[in-house]
C-alpha positions as a Markdown table, in Angstrom:
| # | Residue | x | y | z |
|---|---|---|---|---|
| 1 | Met | 110.4 | 44.6 | 152.0 |
| 2 | Thr | 111.4 | 42.7 | 148.6 |
| 3 | Leu | 108.0 | 44.2 | 147.2 |
| 4 | Phe | 109.3 | 47.9 | 148.0 |
| 5 | Ala | 112.7 | 47.0 | 146.9 |
| 6 | Asp | 111.5 | 46.0 | 143.5 |
| 7 | Leu | 108.8 | 49.0 | 143.8 |
| 8 | Ala | 111.6 | 51.4 | 144.2 |
| 9 | Val | 113.4 | 49.1 | 141.1 |
| 10 | Gly | 110.2 | 50.2 | 139.1 |
| 11 | Leu | 110.1 | 53.7 | 139.7 |
| 12 | Ile | 114.2 | 54.4 | 138.9 |
| 13 | Ala | 113.4 | 52.3 | 135.9 |
| 14 | Leu | 110.6 | 54.6 | 134.7 |
| 15 | Leu | 112.5 | 58.2 | 136.1 |
| 16 | His | 114.8 | 56.4 | 133.4 |
| 17 | Val | 112.4 | 55.7 | 130.8 |
| 18 | Tyr | 111.4 | 59.3 | 131.2 |
| 19 | Ile | 114.7 | 60.8 | 131.1 |
| 20 | Leu | 115.0 | 59.0 | 127.6 |
| 21 | Val | 111.9 | 60.2 | 126.0 |
| 22 | Leu | 113.1 | 64.1 | 127.3 |
| 23 | Glu | 116.3 | 63.6 | 126.2 |
| 24 | Met | 115.9 | 61.6 | 123.0 |
| 25 | Phe | 112.7 | 63.7 | 121.7 |
| 26 | Leu | 112.3 | 66.7 | 123.9 |
| 27 | Trp | 115.4 | 68.1 | 124.5 |
| 28 | Asp | 114.4 | 71.0 | 122.1 |
| 29 | Lys | 110.7 | 71.1 | 122.8 |
| 30 | Pro | 109.2 | 73.1 | 126.2 |
| 31 | Ala | 109.0 | 70.6 | 128.0 |
| 32 | Gly | 113.1 | 69.2 | 127.5 |
| 33 | Leu | 114.1 | 73.0 | 127.5 |
| 34 | Arg | 112.3 | 73.7 | 131.0 |
| 35 | Ala | 113.5 | 70.6 | 132.2 |
| 36 | Phe | 117.3 | 70.9 | 131.3 |
| 37 | Ala | 117.2 | 74.4 | 132.1 |
| 38 | Gln | 118.5 | 75.5 | 128.5 |
| 39 | Thr | 117.9 | 77.7 | 125.9 |
| 40 | Ala | 116.6 | 76.5 | 122.4 |
| 41 | Glu | 119.9 | 77.7 | 120.9 |
| 42 | Arg | 122.3 | 76.1 | 123.1 |
| 43 | Ala | 119.6 | 72.7 | 123.2 |
| 44 | Ala | 119.8 | 73.1 | 118.9 |
| 45 | Ala | 123.3 | 72.8 | 119.5 |
| 46 | Thr | 123.5 | 69.8 | 121.9 |
| 47 | Lys | 120.5 | 67.6 | 120.5 |
| 48 | Val | 122.8 | 64.5 | 119.2 |
| 49 | Leu | 124.8 | 64.6 | 122.5 |
| 50 | Ala | 121.4 | 64.5 | 124.0 |
| 51 | Ala | 120.0 | 61.8 | 122.4 |
| 52 | Asn | 122.8 | 59.7 | 122.7 |
| 53 | Gln | 122.5 | 60.2 | 126.5 |
| 54 | Gly | 119.3 | 59.2 | 126.3 |
| 55 | Leu | 119.7 | 56.5 | 124.6 |
| 56 | Tyr | 122.4 | 55.3 | 127.2 |
| 57 | Asn | 119.6 | 56.1 | 130.4 |
| 58 | Gly | 117.2 | 53.9 | 128.3 |
| 59 | Phe | 119.6 | 51.1 | 128.6 |
| 60 | Leu | 119.4 | 51.3 | 132.1 |
| 61 | Ala | 115.9 | 51.6 | 132.6 |
| 62 | Ala | 116.1 | 48.2 | 130.6 |
| 63 | Gly | 118.8 | 46.6 | 133.0 |
| 64 | Leu | 116.1 | 47.6 | 135.8 |
| 65 | Phe | 113.0 | 46.2 | 133.8 |
| 66 | Trp | 115.0 | 42.8 | 133.1 |
| 67 | Gly | 116.3 | 42.7 | 136.6 |
| 68 | Leu | 112.6 | 43.2 | 137.7 |
| 69 | Ser | 111.7 | 40.0 | 135.2 |
| 70 | Gln | 114.0 | 37.5 | 136.8 |
| 71 | Gly | 112.6 | 37.9 | 140.3 |
| 72 | Ala | 114.6 | 36.6 | 143.1 |
| 73 | Ala | 117.3 | 35.5 | 140.2 |
| 74 | Gly | 117.8 | 38.9 | 138.9 |
| 75 | Thr | 118.8 | 40.8 | 142.7 |
| 76 | Ser | 122.3 | 40.6 | 141.2 |
| 77 | Val | 121.3 | 42.4 | 137.6 |
| 78 | Lys | 119.0 | 44.4 | 139.7 |
| 79 | Val | 122.1 | 45.5 | 142.0 |
| 80 | Phe | 124.6 | 46.3 | 139.1 |
| 81 | Phe | 122.4 | 48.3 | 137.2 |
| 82 | Leu | 120.8 | 50.4 | 140.4 |
| 83 | Ala | 125.0 | 50.7 | 140.8 |
| 84 | Cys | 125.7 | 52.3 | 137.0 |
| 85 | Val | 122.9 | 54.6 | 137.8 |
| 86 | Leu | 124.1 | 55.3 | 141.2 |
| 87 | Val | 127.5 | 56.3 | 139.7 |
| 88 | Ala | 125.5 | 58.2 | 136.7 |
| 89 | Gly | 123.9 | 60.1 | 138.9 |
| 90 | Val | 127.2 | 61.1 | 141.4 |
| 91 | Tyr | 129.1 | 62.0 | 137.8 |
| 92 | Gly | 126.5 | 63.9 | 136.4 |
| 93 | Gly | 125.6 | 65.9 | 139.8 |
| 94 | Leu | 129.2 | 66.5 | 140.1 |
| 95 | Ser | 130.0 | 67.8 | 136.4 |
| 96 | Ala | 126.6 | 68.8 | 135.3 |
| 97 | Ser | 124.2 | 69.8 | 137.8 |
| 98 | Arg | 123.6 | 69.1 | 141.8 |
| 99 | Lys | 120.1 | 68.3 | 141.6 |
| 100 | Ile | 121.2 | 65.2 | 139.4 |
| 101 | Ile | 122.5 | 63.9 | 142.8 |
| 102 | Phe | 118.7 | 64.2 | 144.3 |
| 103 | Ile | 117.2 | 63.0 | 141.3 |
| 104 | Gln | 118.9 | 59.6 | 140.3 |
| 105 | Ala | 121.9 | 59.2 | 142.8 |
| 106 | Leu | 119.5 | 59.2 | 146.1 |
| 107 | Pro | 117.3 | 57.2 | 144.6 |
| 108 | Ala | 119.3 | 54.4 | 143.4 |
| 109 | Ala | 121.4 | 54.4 | 146.9 |
| 110 | Leu | 118.0 | 53.8 | 148.4 |
| 111 | Ala | 116.9 | 51.1 | 146.3 |
| 112 | Leu | 120.1 | 49.0 | 146.7 |
| 113 | Leu | 119.6 | 49.4 | 150.8 |
| 114 | Leu | 116.1 | 48.6 | 150.2 |
| 115 | Ile | 117.0 | 45.2 | 148.1 |
| 116 | Gly | 119.9 | 45.0 | 150.8 |
| 117 | Leu | 117.7 | 44.6 | 153.6 |
| 118 | Ala | 115.2 | 42.3 | 151.7 |
């Protein structure tokens, strides 16, 4: 069960690296415009804010990778950063777009469940 939990954590970390790339580097490019349903004008106006948001997603990914690198000793690190992802996902789902709940919060909740079962 630990393997499945770690795989889930790793996938969530990779997802947050992908979000970092979208928000920091592709926000006003076709991939970013599609991913966030933005117009070019709105993306241009919010590019700096998106880059800052992307950086925070990078910190979440870094924390999850750090927890994974610690093996069994990193369980509390993984739980902490997954809880951060969960809270951010719920907040984003309530304040920005409901799909964030399914893309970010639900996977974090499932990974926390897997860690609890491991």
